[in-house]
Every structure is written in structure tokens, then in C-alpha cells.
N, C-alpha and C positions, 0 to 999 in steps of 0.2 A: 581296377577297381574302384579300393577305394577313395580316390582323388577325389567324384564325382563328391561323397558323401562326404568329405572335408570342405569341399569349396562352399557347397550345398549349405554347412554348420557356419562357414566363417560369414558366407553374405548373408545367409540368417542374424549373425551377430551385431555387423554393420546394422542393416534394417531396425534393427533392434536400440542399439544405442541409438543415432540417427535418430529414432521416433520419440525418444524420454532427452535425446537435449533438444529437438525441437518444442515439445511438450512445457520440456523449461525454459526455453525459449520465447515463447508463446504467452506463458504466465509468467517473466520478468515484461516484458512490452503493456501486460495488461496491468500490471502494479505499475509501473513508469503512469501511463495513462493517468492511474487512479490519484498516485499522488499529484500530477498535473490539475486535475480535478478539484482537487483538496484546494491545491493552491489557488486558483481562480475564484475560490471562494472569496477570499478576503473583500475584494473588493464591493461584493455581496455584503459583506459581514459591515465595512466603511460605511454606506447607503444608510442601514438601518439602523446605526450610529447614529450616523447626525440627523437621521427624522427622528429620533426620538423622545419625549417626553421628559427635559433632567425636573421637573418637581413632584410626576409621580410619586410617592410615597417607595411603594417597590419597583426598581426600575432591574431591567436585562442588564447582567454583569457578561458585556462581550467581551471585554478583557479574559477571562476564563471563557469562554467559545472561543477562541484564538489559541489562546494556549492549550489547547483539547484538538482542535483541529493542528495546530502542529505537531506534540505529539502523534495523535496518527500517521502523517505523512513522514512523520519521520520513523516511526518502526515501518512503515510500508517501504519504504525508502531501503532500511537498511534489511532489510527481508529480502531484496529485490535483488541488493546489488550483494549481497554473502555469496560466497561462492556455497557454504555450507551453513545454514541457520542455525545456530545451537539456542535452546531456550534458555526465557533469560524472562526476569521478573521488570515490570512496568509500575511504574506509579498508574492509580487506580485515576482514571477520567474524572473530570466531574460529575457531568453531566446533569446536574441542574445549577441554575445561570440567571436564579431571580435570588437579589436580596433587598 
């Protein structure tokens, strides 16, 4: 009679482990898609920059925007590919792109 209980516990453990692995895989997949979308912003930033009026006194700093997008993308990819993410300190994002 002890075997059915042991088998039930083993099956439950496998199901719980598989469920958490599936959730982690889903998160990694979503983060990879997010990183891809961030990369896809580059042509939009280039197009906006090419249409910018260079005679304006206050200009939008596209280089700062690109750097922030790159930092966010790298952080997302680092978390998605790490087996166990350790807390880290990152440089602050600029956030203000006018100068």
C-alpha cells in the first residue's frame, strides 16, 4: 500500500517541477521577444533622427536614446540567459533626451 502514495508523490513532484520549468521557459521566450522588439526600434530612431531639424536650439539627443535602449536590451538579455540571476547594480538611464 505504500507504493501508490510514493508514486503519487513522485508524479506530483515531476508535475510541479515541469510546471515551473515551463513558466521559466515562457518568461525567457517573452524576454527574448522583448529584446528583439527593442532592437527593432533602431530603424525608427534612425528615421526620426534623419527628419530632425538640425537648426533647432534645443535638440533631441538620439545618441543618448540609443544608449538607453541598448542598456535596457542588454539587461533583458542578461536576465533571460542567466541560469540564476544575481542582483546587480546598473548605471542609471538618462531618460531626458533634450539638450
